C-alpha positions as CSV (number, residue, x, y, z in Angstrom):
1,M,122.0,49.9,22.2
2,A,122.4,49.8,25.5
3,K,118.6,49.9,27.3
4,K,117.5,52.0,29.6
5,Y,116.8,51.8,32.9
6,S,113.8,54.2,35.1
7,L,111.8,53.6,38.4
8,H,109.4,51.6,36.4
9,N,111.8,49.5,35.1
10,G,110.6,46.1,36.2
11,N,113.7,45.3,37.8
12,S,114.6,48.4,39.3
13,G,110.3,48.1,40.9
14,A,111.8,44.7,42.5
15,K,114.8,45.7,43.9
16,G,112.8,49.1,45.4
17,R,109.7,47.0,46.3
18,L,112.7,45.1,48.8
19,L,113.5,47.7,49.9
20,V,110.5,49.3,51.0
21,T,109.2,45.8,52.5
22,A,113.2,46.0,54.0
23,M,112.8,49.4,56.1
24,L,108.7,48.4,57.6
25,L,110.3,45.1,58.6
26,A,112.7,47.3,60.3
27,V,109.9,49.9,61.3
28,T,107.7,47.2,62.8
29,L,110.6,45.3,64.9
30,V,110.9,48.9,66.6
31,M,108.6,49.1,67.8
32,V,107.7,45.5,68.9
33,S,110.2,46.2,70.9
34,A,109.7,49.7,72.6
35,C,105.4,47.6,73.3
36,S,107.9,44.9,75.2
37,S,110.0,47.2,76.9
38,A,107.1,48.8,78.1
39,P,105.0,48.7,81.7
40,D,102.3,46.0,81.8
41,P,99.2,47.8,83.1
42,S,98.5,44.1,84.0
43,R,101.6,43.8,86.2
44,A,103.0,47.1,87.5
45,K,102.3,47.4,91.5
46,P,99.0,48.6,92.4
47,K,99.5,52.7,93.6
48,K,98.7,52.7,97.5
49,S,95.1,54.0,98.1
50,T,94.2,56.9,100.2
51,P,93.3,55.2,103.6
52,S,88.8,55.8,103.8
53,P,87.7,57.7,106.5
54,S,87.8,56.2,109.6
55,A,87.4,56.7,113.4
56,T,91.0,57.8,113.7
57,T,90.6,60.0,110.7
58,L,87.4,61.3,111.3
59,V,86.5,64.3,114.5
60,Y,85.6,62.0,117.2
61,D,81.6,63.4,118.8
62,P,81.7,61.5,122.6
63,V,78.2,62.8,122.6
64,P,76.3,59.7,121.9
65,A,78.4,57.3,123.8
66,Q,78.0,60.1,126.7
67,A,74.1,59.8,126.6
68,K,73.3,56.1,125.9
69,A,76.6,55.6,128.9
70,L,74.1,57.7,131.3
71,V,71.2,56.4,130.2
72,E,72.0,52.9,131.8
73,K,72.9,54.6,134.3
74,M,68.6,55.8,135.0
75,S,66.3,53.8,136.4
76,L,62.9,53.0,133.9
77,E,60.7,55.8,136.8
78,D,63.6,58.6,135.7
79,K,64.0,57.3,131.6
80,V,60.1,57.3,131.6
81,A,59.9,61.4,133.6
82,Q,62.6,61.8,130.8
83,M,59.8,61.6,128.7
84,F,57.6,64.5,129.6
85,M,57.3,68.4,129.6
86,V,54.3,69.9,131.3
87,T,53.9,73.0,133.4
88,P,55.2,73.7,136.2
89,E,50.8,74.1,137.9
90,A,50.9,69.7,136.6
91,F,53.8,68.6,138.4
92,L,53.0,70.4,142.0
93,Q,49.5,69.9,141.3
94,R,48.1,72.8,141.9
95,N,45.0,74.8,140.5
96,Q,46.9,78.4,140.6
97,W,49.4,79.5,138.1
98,V,53.0,79.1,139.8
99,V,55.1,82.1,140.0
100,A,58.1,80.6,142.2
101,A,60.1,77.4,142.2
102,G,61.2,76.9,145.8
103,E,61.0,74.2,148.2
104,P,58.2,72.5,146.3
105,A,59.2,72.7,143.5
106,Q,62.4,70.9,144.0
107,Q,60.4,68.3,146.5
108,A,57.9,67.6,143.3
109,F,60.7,67.4,140.6
110,N,62.6,65.2,142.8
111,R,59.8,63.0,143.0
112,R,59.6,63.0,139.1
113,P,62.5,64.6,137.8
114,V,60.6,65.4,134.0
115,G,62.7,66.4,131.0
116,G,61.2,69.7,130.6
117,V,58.7,72.4,132.3
118,I,56.5,75.0,129.6
119,Y,55.8,78.3,131.2
120,N,52.6,80.3,130.3
121,S,52.5,83.9,130.0
122,A,50.9,84.5,133.9
123,N,53.9,82.2,135.1
124,L,55.9,85.2,134.3
125,Q,55.5,88.3,136.4
126,S,58.8,90.7,136.0
127,P,62.5,89.7,134.7
128,E,64.2,89.2,138.0
129,Q,61.3,86.8,139.2
130,V,61.1,84.9,135.7
131,K,65.0,84.5,136.1
132,T,65.0,83.0,139.6
133,M,62.7,81.1,139.1
134,L,64.0,79.3,135.9
135,S,67.4,79.1,137.6
136,E,66.4,77.3,140.6
137,M,64.4,75.1,138.7
138,Q,67.8,74.5,136.2
139,E,69.4,73.5,139.7
140,Y,67.1,71.3,141.0
141,S,67.7,69.2,137.6
142,Q,71.0,68.7,137.6
143,E,71.1,67.8,141.4
144,R,68.4,65.5,140.7
145,V,69.8,63.8,137.5
146,G,73.0,65.6,136.6
147,L,71.4,67.0,133.1
148,P,69.7,70.5,132.6
149,V,66.2,71.1,132.3
150,F,64.7,71.3,129.7
151,I,62.9,75.0,130.4
152,A,59.9,76.0,127.0
153,V,58.1,78.7,125.6
154,D,55.6,79.6,122.8
155,E,58.0,82.6,121.5
156,E,56.7,83.1,118.0
157,G,56.1,86.6,118.0
158,G,53.0,88.5,117.0
159,T,49.6,86.9,118.7
160,V,51.6,83.9,119.6
161,A,54.4,85.6,122.3
162,R,54.7,84.8,126.2
163,V,57.3,86.6,126.4
164,S,57.6,89.5,123.8
165,G,53.6,89.5,124.0
166,N,53.8,89.8,128.3
167,S,54.3,93.6,129.8
168,A,55.8,93.0,132.7
169,L,58.5,92.0,131.0
170,G,59.6,95.0,129.0
171,I,60.6,93.9,125.8
172,K,59.3,95.3,122.2
173,P,56.4,93.3,120.9
174,Y,57.5,91.9,117.6
175,P,54.9,91.5,114.3
176,N,53.3,88.4,113.3
177,M,55.2,86.0,110.7
178,S,52.5,87.0,107.9
179,E,53.8,90.3,107.6
180,V,57.3,89.3,107.9
181,G,56.8,86.3,105.1
182,A,55.2,89.0,103.2
183,G,58.6,91.1,103.0
184,K,60.3,87.9,101.5
185,D,63.8,88.9,103.0
186,P,65.6,85.9,105.4
187,K,67.8,88.5,106.8
188,R,64.7,90.1,108.9
189,A,63.7,87.1,110.0
190,L,67.2,86.2,110.8
191,E,67.1,89.5,112.7
192,I,64.2,89.0,114.7
193,G,65.0,85.2,115.4
194,T,68.7,86.4,117.0
195,E,67.2,89.0,119.2
196,M,64.9,86.4,120.9
197,G,67.5,84.3,121.5
198,K,69.2,86.5,123.3
199,Y,66.2,87.6,125.4
200,L,64.9,84.4,126.5
201,A,68.3,83.0,126.8
202,D,69.1,85.8,129.0
203,L,65.7,84.8,131.3
204,G,66.7,81.6,131.3
205,F,65.4,79.8,128.5
206,N,66.7,76.9,126.2
207,I,64.1,75.7,123.9
208,D,61.4,78.1,121.7
209,F,58.5,76.1,120.2
210,A,58.8,77.7,117.0
211,P,59.4,79.4,114.3
212,D,55.7,77.9,113.2
213,A,57.1,75.9,109.3
214,D,53.5,75.5,108.0
215,V,52.7,76.1,104.5
216,L,49.1,78.1,104.7
217,T,47.8,76.6,101.3
218,N,44.3,77.4,103.1
219,P,43.5,81.4,103.1
220,E,40.9,80.6,105.5
221,N,42.7,78.8,108.3
222,D,42.3,81.2,111.1
223,L,44.8,79.5,113.3
224,L,47.8,80.0,111.3
225,K,47.2,82.5,108.8
226,E,49.2,85.4,111.4
227,R,51.2,82.9,112.2
228,A,52.6,81.1,109.1
229,F,55.2,82.7,107.1
230,G,53.2,82.4,103.8
231,S,51.8,80.2,101.1
232,K,54.7,78.9,99.2
233,A,57.1,76.3,100.8
234,R,59.9,78.2,99.2
235,T,59.2,81.2,101.6
236,V,58.2,79.1,104.3
237,T,61.6,77.2,104.5
238,K,63.6,80.1,104.1
239,M,62.1,82.1,106.6
240,A,62.1,79.0,109.3
241,A,65.6,78.4,108.5
242,A,66.8,82.2,108.5
243,F,64.5,82.3,112.3
244,S,66.4,79.3,113.9
245,K,69.7,80.5,112.4
246,G,69.0,83.7,114.6
247,L,67.6,82.2,117.4
248,Q,70.2,79.2,117.8
249,T,73.1,81.5,118.3
250,S,72.1,82.1,121.7
251,P,71.7,78.8,123.1
252,V,67.5,78.1,122.5
253,L,66.8,75.2,120.6
254,A,64.5,76.1,118.0
255,T,61.6,73.6,117.2
256,Y,59.5,73.5,114.1
257,K,55.7,72.8,113.9
258,H,53.3,71.3,113.0
259,F,54.4,67.8,111.3
260,P,53.6,67.1,109.0
261,G,51.9,70.4,108.3
262,H,48.6,71.9,109.6
263,G,48.8,74.7,106.8
264,S,46.2,73.1,104.7
265,T,43.2,72.8,107.9
266,S,39.9,74.8,108.1
267,T,39.3,74.0,111.9
268,D,41.2,74.5,115.3
269,S,42.8,71.0,116.6
270,H,43.0,73.7,120.2
271,K,39.1,72.7,120.1
272,G,38.4,69.7,118.6
273,V,39.5,67.1,115.6
274,T,40.9,68.7,112.9
275,V,41.2,67.0,109.5
276,S,43.4,67.9,106.3
277,Q,42.3,66.4,102.8
278,Q,45.8,66.5,101.7
279,D,47.2,62.9,100.2
280,V,50.7,62.0,100.2
281,K,51.8,63.6,96.9
282,Q,50.5,67.1,98.7
283,L,52.0,66.6,101.7
284,E,55.7,66.0,99.7
285,R,55.4,68.5,97.3
286,V,54.4,71.7,99.9
287,D,53.9,70.5,103.5
288,L,56.7,68.7,104.2
289,V,59.3,70.5,102.5
290,P,60.2,72.6,105.2
291,F,60.8,70.3,107.8
292,K,63.1,68.5,105.6
293,D,65.3,71.0,105.1
294,A,64.9,71.3,109.1
295,V,66.1,67.8,108.9
296,A,69.4,69.0,106.3
297,K,70.5,72.0,108.6
298,D,70.3,69.4,111.7
299,I,67.3,71.1,113.5
300,K,67.0,69.2,117.3
301,L,63.1,69.3,117.9
302,V,60.1,69.1,115.9
303,M,56.0,69.0,117.5
304,V,53.7,66.8,116.1
305,S,50.5,68.4,115.0
306,H,47.5,66.7,116.4
307,V,45.8,67.0,112.8
308,S,44.3,63.5,111.1
309,F,45.5,62.7,107.7
310,P,42.9,60.5,106.6
311,K,44.2,60.0,102.9
312,V,47.6,59.1,104.7
313,V,46.8,57.1,107.7
314,G,43.6,55.8,105.8
315,D,41.5,56.4,109.2
316,N,41.6,59.7,111.6
317,T,44.3,59.1,114.0
318,P,45.5,62.9,115.0
319,A,48.9,62.4,114.1
320,S,50.9,62.7,117.6
321,L,49.6,59.1,117.6
322,S,49.9,58.2,114.6
323,K,52.4,55.6,114.1
324,K,52.7,55.9,110.4
325,L,54.1,59.3,110.6
326,V,55.9,59.5,113.6
327,T,57.8,56.5,112.9
328,G,57.1,56.0,109.2
329,W,57.0,59.9,107.8
330,A,59.2,61.6,110.5
331,R,61.9,58.6,111.4
332,G,61.7,56.8,107.9
333,K,60.8,58.5,104.9
334,L,62.4,61.9,106.3
335,K,65.5,60.4,108.0
336,Y,64.8,62.8,111.1
337,Q,66.7,62.2,114.0
338,G,65.9,64.5,116.6
339,I,63.5,64.8,119.2
340,L,60.2,64.4,118.6
341,I,57.3,66.3,120.4
342,T,54.0,65.9,120.9
343,D,51.6,69.3,120.3
344,S,49.9,70.3,124.0
345,M,47.9,67.5,125.1
346,R,45.4,69.2,126.9
347,M,44.4,70.4,123.0
348,G,40.8,69.1,122.5
349,A,41.5,67.0,119.0
350,I,43.5,64.5,122.1
351,S,41.8,65.4,125.9
352,S,38.1,65.0,123.9
353,N,38.8,62.0,122.5
354,Y,41.6,60.5,124.8
355,Q,41.6,59.4,128.1
356,P,45.5,61.1,129.2
357,A,46.8,57.6,130.1
358,E,46.0,56.2,126.5
359,A,46.7,58.9,125.0
360,A,50.5,59.2,125.9
361,V,50.9,55.3,125.6
362,M,49.6,55.4,121.8
363,A,51.4,58.4,121.4
364,V,55.2,56.7,122.8
365,E,54.3,53.9,120.7
366,A,53.5,55.7,117.7
367,G,57.8,57.0,118.3
368,I,57.2,60.7,120.5
369,D,59.9,61.5,122.5
370,I,58.8,63.7,124.6
371,V,54.7,63.9,126.1
372,L,53.7,67.8,125.7
373,D,51.7,69.0,128.6
374,P,49.2,66.5,128.6
375,Q,45.9,66.9,131.1
376,D,46.6,64.2,134.0
377,F,50.3,64.1,134.2
378,E,50.6,61.3,136.9
379,A,47.7,59.2,135.1
380,A,49.9,59.6,131.8
381,Y,53.5,59.0,133.2
382,Q,52.7,56.2,135.4
383,A,50.3,54.8,131.8
384,V,53.9,55.0,129.9
385,L,55.1,53.0,133.0
386,T,52.8,50.3,133.4
387,A,52.8,49.5,129.6
388,V,57.4,49.5,129.5
389,N,56.5,46.9,132.8
390,S,53.8,44.9,131.2
391,G,55.7,44.6,128.0
392,Q,53.0,47.1,126.2
393,I,56.3,49.0,125.3
394,S,60.1,47.8,125.1
395,E,62.4,49.1,127.8
396,D,64.6,49.4,124.4
397,R,62.3,51.9,123.1
398,I,61.8,54.3,126.3
399,N,65.5,53.9,126.3
400,Q,65.9,55.1,122.3
401,S,64.1,58.5,123.4
402,A,65.9,59.1,126.4
403,T,68.7,59.0,124.8
404,R,67.5,61.7,122.2
405,I,67.0,63.5,125.2
406,V,70.0,63.1,127.0
407,A,72.1,63.4,123.7
408,T,70.7,67.1,123.4
409,K,70.7,68.4,127.1
410,L,74.7,67.1,127.0
411,R,75.4,69.6,123.8
412,L,72.9,72.4,125.4
413,T,75.1,72.1,128.1
414,S,78.1,72.5,125.7
415,A,77.0,75.7,124.6
416,N,75.9,77.4,127.5
417,A,80.0,76.6,128.4
418,A,80.5,77.9,125.7
419,K,79.1,81.1,126.2
């Protein structure tokens, strides 16, 4: 009888296995062939990369080079003069309030072409008088150094308002910033800043020593409790930024004050030594927050206080004279590249403890760009000049400040031209 075969028969099973093996071999050969024909990533030609931004692909900013070139042409005497902002009484050497420019002011300016002039309420008698006085000062500066002069005023609103608080100028008064901050509406701060910028620019001012960016952590701080926007760093940061944005819609520069923070103090630096017990962590977590935002928003001026921070510096050196705080913190930690200006050097924290010449030299050594309102301008100016000529302060250090000042003035010129 013939044998029956099935798939389980030995001979037929061997044949099946041979067939499967052959099929697997064919598939493998096809796969190898396909892989060998695919491009080798290691041998593939690299794609052309997008070139990195360069001087030719980025928008060129000519101002830094222009400022450097102008400073290189200036005499040492003129560069040092640019690092001072004084009252008109100081450079005219008068004991009575100055209410006009004229030939005496021009002669004084030609002799000492200061970087800026600050005006008080008593200097301002009427809109027409102010406009004439300030425009003439600008003419003198353009003729003497080819640059505008900084024309500054303290105009915060409320209790510190040299313009709107002066009834002779016919401008409506504004509330204290503590009231504005309590409303928690940045739009209100923006509105006030915008209105202030318009009337300040119309009168001829190009710098406002505002906003107050202090965080009021001490509710007993009589100096600032009505001037600060509030006790929370976030609130102060938002309000100060909104106020500054409004102010600078006109060609008027905002000035954040009082670095690194005056809100924790209990005494008035106008009267004498003022000490803050804030340590490094407290400063970074609270007081410096608005100033960090000022750096991010490219605010051109920051005013440095005369407050002492022994837990940070190690002694009672005022912040304005401390290299650790001015150069180490403002320039180093915060990476601030704008102008650092002192608070008024007539204030008791400075004038009661330092001679005008000594304080001016210490401020410049600390890294300050503009010394504001020294008690004896001529002595302070000569002291800085002597320090440079003796090698105590390098001329390169002077050039750094002069270049920042000149660059800011060039930008102000462009802003005015665009009005």
